[in-house]
C-alpha positions in Angstrom: 88.0 -28.7 24.7 84.7 -30.1 24.5 84.0 -33.8 25.7 80.7 -35.8 25.4 80.2 -39.2 27.1 78.0 -41.9 25.8 77.4 -44.6 28.4 75.3 -47.8 27.8 74.8 -50.7 30.1 73.2 -54.1 30.0 72.3 -56.0 33.4 70.5 -59.3 33.0 69.5 -58.5 29.5 68.0 -55.1 30.5 69.7 -52.4 28.6 69.8 -49.0 29.6 68.9 -46.6 26.6 70.2 -43.1 26.4 69.3 -40.2 24.2 69.1 -41.2 20.4 72.0 -40.2 18.1 73.7 -42.2 15.2 76.7 -43.4 17.5 74.1 -44.3 20.3 72.1 -46.2 18.0 75.0 -48.3 16.8 76.3 -48.9 20.3 72.8 -50.0 21.5 72.4 -52.5 18.7 75.9 -54.0 19.5 75.4 -53.9 23.2 72.1 -56.1 22.8 73.6 -58.4 20.3 77.0 -59.0 22.1 75.4 -59.4 25.4 72.9 -61.9 24.1 75.6 -63.8 22.3 77.9 -64.1 25.5 74.9 -64.8 27.7 73.9 -67.8 25.6 77.2 -69.2 24.4 80.0 -67.9 26.9 81.1 -69.9 29.9 81.2 -68.2 32.3 78.4 -65.9 31.0 78.6 -62.2 31.8 75.9 -60.7 34.0 76.8 -57.0 33.3 78.1 -55.4 30.3 78.7 -51.8 29.6 80.1 -49.5 26.8 81.3 -45.8 27.5 82.5 -43.8 24.7 84.2 -40.2 25.2 83.7 -38.2 22.1 86.2 -35.4 22.4 86.8 -32.3 20.3 89.7 -29.9 21.0 90.6 -26.4 19.7 94.4 -25.6 20.6 95.6 -22.0 20.2 99.1 -21.1 21.2 100.9 -17.8 21.5 104.4 -16.7 21.9 105.8 -13.3 22.5 102.5 -11.6 21.8 102.0 -13.5 18.4 99.7 -16.3 17.3 102.1 -19.5 16.8 99.6 -22.5 16.3 96.0 -23.1 15.8 94.8 -26.7 15.7 91.4 -28.5 15.9 91.3 -32.2 17.0 88.5 -34.9 17.2 88.7 -38.3 18.8 86.5 -41.1 20.2 87.6 -43.5 22.9 85.8 -46.7 23.8 85.9 -48.3 27.3 84.3 -51.6 27.9 83.3 -53.1 31.2 82.5 -56.7 31.4 81.4 -58.6 34.6 81.5 -62.5 34.7 80.5 -64.5 37.9 77.9 -63.2 40.4 77.3 -59.7 41.9 78.6 -61.4 45.1 82.0 -62.5 43.5 83.1 -61.5 40.0 86.2 -60.6 38.1 86.4 -57.2 39.8 87.1 -58.6 43.1 90.0 -57.1 44.9 92.4 -59.2 46.9 95.3 -58.3 49.0 95.2 -54.7 48.6 95.9 -54.8 45.0 95.4 -51.9 42.6 94.2 -53.7 39.4 93.5 -51.9 36.1 90.3 -53.4 34.7 89.6 -51.3 31.6 91.4 -48.9 29.2 90.3 -46.8 26.4 90.8 -47.8 22.8 90.3 -45.4 19.8 87.3 -45.9 17.4 86.2 -44.1 14.2 85.1 -40.5 14.6 82.6 -41.1 11.7 79.5 -42.8 12.2 80.1 -45.7 9.9 78.2 -48.6 11.3 80.3 -51.4 9.8 83.6 -49.9 11.0 82.4 -49.0 14.7 80.7 -52.3 15.1 83.8 -54.2 13.8 86.0 -52.5 16.3 83.5 -52.8 19.1 83.2 -56.5 18.6 87.1 -57.0 18.7 87.3 -55.0 21.9 84.4 -56.7 23.5 85.9 -60.1 22.7 89.2 -59.1 24.1 87.6 -57.7 27.2 85.6 -60.8 27.9 88.7 -63.1 27.5 90.4 -60.9 30.1 87.5 -60.8 32.4 87.0 -64.6 32.2 90.9 -65.4 32.7 90.8 -62.9 35.8 87.9 -64.8 37.3 89.5 -68.1 36.9 92.5 -66.6 38.5 90.7 -65.4 41.4 88.8 -68.8 42.0 92.0 -70.7 42.1 94.1 -68.2 44.0 95.2 -69.2 47.5 94.6 -65.7 48.5 90.8 -66.1 48.1 90.7 -69.1 50.4 91.7 -67.0 53.4 89.3 -64.9 55.4 88.4 -61.8 53.2 89.0 -58.4 54.7 85.9 -57.0 52.9 82.9 -59.3 52.7 80.8 -56.9 50.7 79.3 -57.7 47.2 81.6 -56.8 44.3 78.5 -55.2 42.6 75.2 -53.8 43.5 72.0 -55.9 43.1 69.8 -52.8 43.3 67.6 -52.1 40.3 69.3 -49.9 37.7 68.4 -46.2 37.3 68.2 -44.3 34.1 69.7 -40.9 33.5 69.8 -39.0 30.3 70.6 -35.4 29.3 70.8 -33.6 26.0 74.2 -33.6 24.4 75.9 -30.1 24.8 77.4 -29.1 21.5 80.4 -26.6 22.0 81.8 -24.5 19.1 85.0 -22.3 19.6 85.4 -19.0 17.9 89.1 -19.4 16.9 89.6 -15.8 15.8 88.2 -14.4 19.0 90.3 -16.7 21.3 93.4 -16.0 19.3 92.8 -12.2 19.8 92.5 -12.9 23.7 95.8 -15.1 23.8 97.7 -12.3 22.0 96.3 -9.8 24.6 97.2 -11.8 27.6 100.7 -12.8 26.1 101.7 -9.4 24.9 100.9 -7.6 28.2 103.9 -9.2 30.2 106.7 -8.8 27.6 109.2 -6.0 27.1 109.2 -4.9 23.5 112.7 -3.4 23.7 114.4 -6.7 22.7 117.1 -6.1 25.3 118.1 -9.2 27.4 117.2 -13.0 27.1 113.8 -13.6 25.3 111.2 -14.4 28.1 109.1 -17.6 28.4 105.7 -17.5 26.8 103.1 -17.5 29.7 101.1 -20.1 27.7 104.0 -22.4 27.6 104.5 -22.0 31.2 100.9 -22.7 32.2 101.0 -25.7 29.9 104.0 -27.0 31.8 102.3 -26.5 35.1 99.5 -28.7 33.6 101.9 -31.5 32.7 103.2 -31.3 36.3 99.7 -31.7 37.6 98.6 -34.5 35.1 101.9 -36.5 35.5 102.1 -35.9 39.4 105.5 -34.4 39.1 106.9 -33.4 42.4 109.0 -30.5 41.7 109.7 -27.8 39.0 113.0 -29.6 38.1 111.1 -32.7 37.3 108.6 -30.8 35.3 111.3 -29.1 33.2 113.0 -32.4 32.7 109.9 -34.2 31.6 109.0 -31.4 29.1 112.6 -31.5 27.7 112.5 -35.3 27.4 109.1 -36.2 25.9 108.4 -35.5 22.1 104.6 -35.5 22.6 105.0 -32.9 25.3 107.2 -30.8 23.1 104.5 -30.8 20.5 101.9 -29.9 23.0 104.1 -26.8 24.1 104.9 -26.2 20.4 108.6 -26.6 20.6 110.5 -28.2 17.9 113.2 -31.0 18.6 116.1 -28.7 18.2 114.6 -26.1 20.4 115.6 -25.7 24.2 112.6 -26.0 26.5 112.6 -23.6 29.6 114.8 -24.4 32.3 113.5 -25.1 35.9 115.4 -22.0 37.2 113.1 -19.9 35.1 109.9 -21.1 36.7 110.2 -19.0 39.9 111.2 -15.9 37.9 108.2 -16.0 35.6 105.8 -17.0 38.5 106.9 -13.8 40.3 106.7 -11.6 37.2 103.4 -12.7 35.9 101.8 -11.9 39.2 98.3 -12.7 40.8 96.4 -10.3 38.5 97.4 -12.4 35.3 96.2 -15.6 36.8 92.9 -14.0 37.9 92.3 -12.7 34.4 93.1 -16.3 33.1 90.7 -17.6 35.6 88.0 -15.1 34.5 88.7 -16.1 30.8 88.1 -19.6 31.6 84.9 -19.0 33.4 83.8 -16.7 30.4 84.3 -19.6 28.1 82.3 -22.0 30.5 79.4 -19.6 30.6 79.4 -19.1 26.8 78.9 -22.9 26.4 76.4 -23.3 29.1 78.6 -24.8 31.6 78.4 -22.1 34.2 75.0 -21.1 35.6 75.8 -19.4 38.9 72.4 -20.5 40.6 73.3 -23.3 43.0 76.7 -23.2 44.6 78.5 -25.5 47.1 81.7 -24.9 49.3 84.0 -27.3 51.0 87.6 -27.4 52.1 90.3 -30.1 52.4 93.9 -30.4 53.7 97.2 -30.1 52.0 100.5 -30.6 53.7 102.7 -27.7 53.8 106.3 -27.7 52.4 107.5 -27.4 56.1 108.6 -29.8 58.6 107.5 -30.2 62.3 111.3 -30.7 63.2 112.0 -27.0 62.2 109.5 -25.6 64.7 110.8 -22.7 66.9 109.0 -21.2 69.9 107.7 -17.7 69.1 108.9 -16.1 72.4 112.1 -18.0 73.1 113.2 -19.0 69.5 114.2 -22.3 70.9 113.9 -25.6 68.7 111.0 -27.8 69.9 113.1 -30.5 71.5 115.5 -28.1 73.1 112.5 -26.2 74.7 111.1 -29.6 75.8 114.4 -30.8 77.3 114.6 -27.4 79.3 111.0 -28.0 80.7 111.9 -31.6 81.6 115.0 -30.4 83.5 113.0 -27.9 85.4 110.5 -30.6 86.4 113.5 -32.9 87.7 113.8 -35.1 84.6 117.2 -35.9 83.1 117.2 -34.2 79.8 119.5 -36.8 78.3 117.2 -39.4 78.9 115.4 -39.6 75.5 112.6 -41.9 76.6 111.8 -40.0 79.9 111.8 -36.7 77.9 109.4 -38.0 75.4 107.2 -39.4 78.1 107.2 -36.1 79.6 106.3 -34.5 76.3 103.5 -37.0 75.6 101.6 -36.0 78.7 102.1 -32.1 78.4 99.0 -30.0 77.7 98.9 -27.7 74.6 102.2 -28.8 73.2 101.0 -28.3 69.6 99.6 -24.8 69.8 100.0 -22.5 66.9 100.0 -19.8 69.3 103.3 -20.9 70.7 105.1 -22.5 67.8 106.0 -21.4 64.2 108.0 -22.7 61.3 110.7 -20.2 60.4 110.6 -21.3 56.8 106.8 -21.0 56.2 105.2 -18.9 58.8 101.8 -19.2 57.3 101.8 -23.0 57.6 99.8 -24.2 60.7 99.9 -27.5 62.9 97.1 -29.7 62.2 95.8 -33.0 61.2 96.2 -34.5 57.8 93.7 -36.6 56.0 95.3 -39.9 57.5 95.1 -38.5 60.8 98.8 -37.7 61.4 100.0 -34.2 62.8 101.9 -32.1 60.2 102.2 -28.5 58.9 99.1 -27.9 56.8 97.0 -25.5 54.6 93.3 -25.6 53.9 92.4 -25.4 50.3 88.9 -24.2 49.6 86.6 -24.4 46.4 83.2 -22.9 45.5 81.7 -25.2 42.9 78.7 -24.7 40.6 76.6 -27.7 41.6 74.7 -27.7 38.3 77.8 -28.1 36.2 80.8 -29.0 38.4 82.7 -25.8 37.4 84.9 -24.3 40.1 84.1 -20.7 40.4 86.4 -19.7 43.2 89.5 -21.4 44.8 91.4 -20.2 47.8 93.9 -21.5 50.4 93.5 -20.7 53.9 95.7 -21.1 57.1 95.4 -24.8 58.6 93.8 -23.6 61.9 91.1 -21.5 60.4 87.6 -22.5 61.2 85.6 -23.2 57.9 82.7 -21.1 58.5 84.9 -18.0 59.1 83.6 -15.1 56.8 81.9 -17.8 54.8 79.3 -15.4 53.5 82.0 -13.0 52.3 83.7 -15.6 50.3 80.4 -16.7 48.7 79.8 -13.0 47.5 83.4 -13.0 46.0 82.5 -16.1 44.2 79.3 -14.3 43.1 81.5 -11.5 41.7 83.7 -13.8 39.7 80.5 -15.2 38.2 79.4 -11.6 37.3 82.7 -10.8 35.8 82.5 -13.9 33.5 78.9 -12.9 32.5 79.8 -9.3 32.0 77.2 -8.2 34.7 77.5 -5.5 37.5 79.6 -6.9 40.3 76.7 -6.2 42.8 74.3 -8.5 40.7 73.1 -11.4 42.7 72.2 -14.7 40.8 73.0 -17.3 43.5 69.9 -19.0 45.0 71.3 -21.7 47.2 74.5 -22.5 49.1 75.1 -26.2 50.1 77.9 -27.3 52.4 78.7 -29.8 55.4 78.4 -29.3 59.0 81.9 -27.6 59.5 80.5 -24.5 57.7 77.6 -24.2 60.1 77.5 -20.8 61.9 74.3 -18.9 62.8 75.7 -15.6 62.0 76.9 -16.8 58.5 73.5 -18.3 57.9 72.0 -14.9 58.8 74.2 -13.0 56.5 73.4 -15.3 53.6 69.7 -15.5 54.2 69.5 -11.7 54.4 70.8 -11.8 50.7 67.9 -14.3 49.7 70.3 -17.1 49.5 68.8 -20.4 50.7 71.4 -22.3 52.9 71.4 -26.0 52.8 73.8 -26.8 55.7 73.1 -29.4 58.2 73.2 -28.3 62.1 76.1 -30.2 63.8 74.1 -30.0 67.1 71.0 -32.3 66.9 69.5 -30.9 70.1 70.1 -27.3 69.6 68.2 -25.2 72.1 66.0 -22.9 70.0 64.7 -21.0 73.1 68.2 -19.9 74.0 68.4 -18.0 70.6 67.4 -14.5 69.6 64.4 -14.4 67.3 66.3 -13.6 64.1 68.9 -16.4 65.0 66.0 -19.0 65.7 64.5 -18.1 62.3 67.7 -18.6 60.4 68.4 -21.9 62.2 64.7 -23.2 61.4 65.0 -22.0 57.8 68.2 -24.0 57.2 66.9 -27.1 58.9 63.8 -27.0 56.7 66.1 -26.6 53.6 68.3 -29.7 54.6 65.4 -31.9 55.1 63.5 -31.0 52.0 63.7 -33.1 48.7 65.5 -30.4 46.8 68.0 -29.9 49.7 68.8 -33.6 49.8 69.4 -33.4 46.0 71.8 -30.4 46.3 73.7 -32.4 49.3 74.1 -35.3 46.9 75.6 -33.0 44.2 77.9 -31.5 46.8 79.4 -34.8 47.3 79.5 -35.7 43.7 81.0 -32.3 42.3 83.2 -30.9 45.2 84.6 -34.1 46.7 85.4 -35.4 43.2 87.1 -32.1 42.3 89.3 -32.5 45.3 90.0 -36.1 44.7 91.3 -35.0 41.2 93.4 -32.1 42.2 94.8 -33.4 45.4 95.1 -37.2 45.3 95.2 -37.9 41.3 97.0 -34.7 40.6 99.6 -35.1 43.3 98.8 -31.8 45.0 98.0 -33.2 48.6 101.4 -31.6 49.4 102.2 -28.1 48.3 105.0 -27.3 45.9 
């Protein structure tokens, strides 16, 4: 799939021009004309207007049982219009009462660069968006919710001067025959050719169903199977006819075990190869970060590693030994509240998920957790390595080793020798700061852009090589290029975690 985003914005009659193309020229003309018209004649007049068009081209190849089943090419354009009326201090995007309002929605426009057809569609959608924006501003002004003290007194929109960013359009082409051969190869390797037994599930179908679960935030394999069986559009996506039975949820566990880790890694490498072929994987500047996901395990099921007692049975026994009535629930809880080291992973384990660890979730609560980690290409946003670590593991533990493993993934995608080094910089947050890890990376000529969590670190207490590593990392962090890499880290890595864990519903493991 290849997507191109065109974004034009007008602020106080100051349009931001992007790189020229027929579609951009049409949108620029319409933005100027419509913004001027509304500015002069509309009440309330807009002070900001933006057109965003996503031009998407897709090539779909589906295989089943080692043979090619379908091959399709699609092309679509979606227009999204943003109109702000009022003032930057208070406009139609103002949020009240913790609401989750939906302000914009995409609408199809012609895929051909026909000026008349595109302009007509853009004007209709602009007029509709303005009416909705004007009505919402009126409702906000008259709402009783606005009359009370607002929780957030910040402006609704920035008053800073606009910045201009342009980049060349990346044209992506897919060699359908080459991809078809790769799909056949991947599918055929996991099937028995004898014809004995029930036909297996095509791994391509299985992976697509996992994608459906991600995009639709479905909490279980049973829910994924039910959704795929119920939706006609998803059936078409899976290449199943209406009279065909889609895979049952009971088959998910079986196929996941039979595919094995090796096939997932091959698919991941195949994806990286495609990204590299189209200039979307460079492997020069990497960023690394971790987040938190909740394990599918409960604190209530914890047992003591030595005595195998349930948590509260253990606490009640300790309370009784201290002269507290074990039947007095309030007294026992008070005793437990002041007991040191009560949540130690060295003492407690969940018998149903021994790898899950006690830790803090994103909202500050204590739960059983894991730490997902991603290594990302900061030039393109491509994820080059993804792992899940125990919830109590320090972020910086074996960081250099994991970065070099990510380098091997890049080399496999590029067809280079595994020991080839292309990474120039590694950027991360303070949690990944460890002097020995900095030394290991700098010895490989990898520049480390990681801020020191200790502001007043005593350099005179360090060995000469350690002091050199700390000073080198400090200079990199304070440099102009280092600050730019830190900004990219927040943009690419944090956004990927937001998409996968929050929007994708994988903040809790399945």
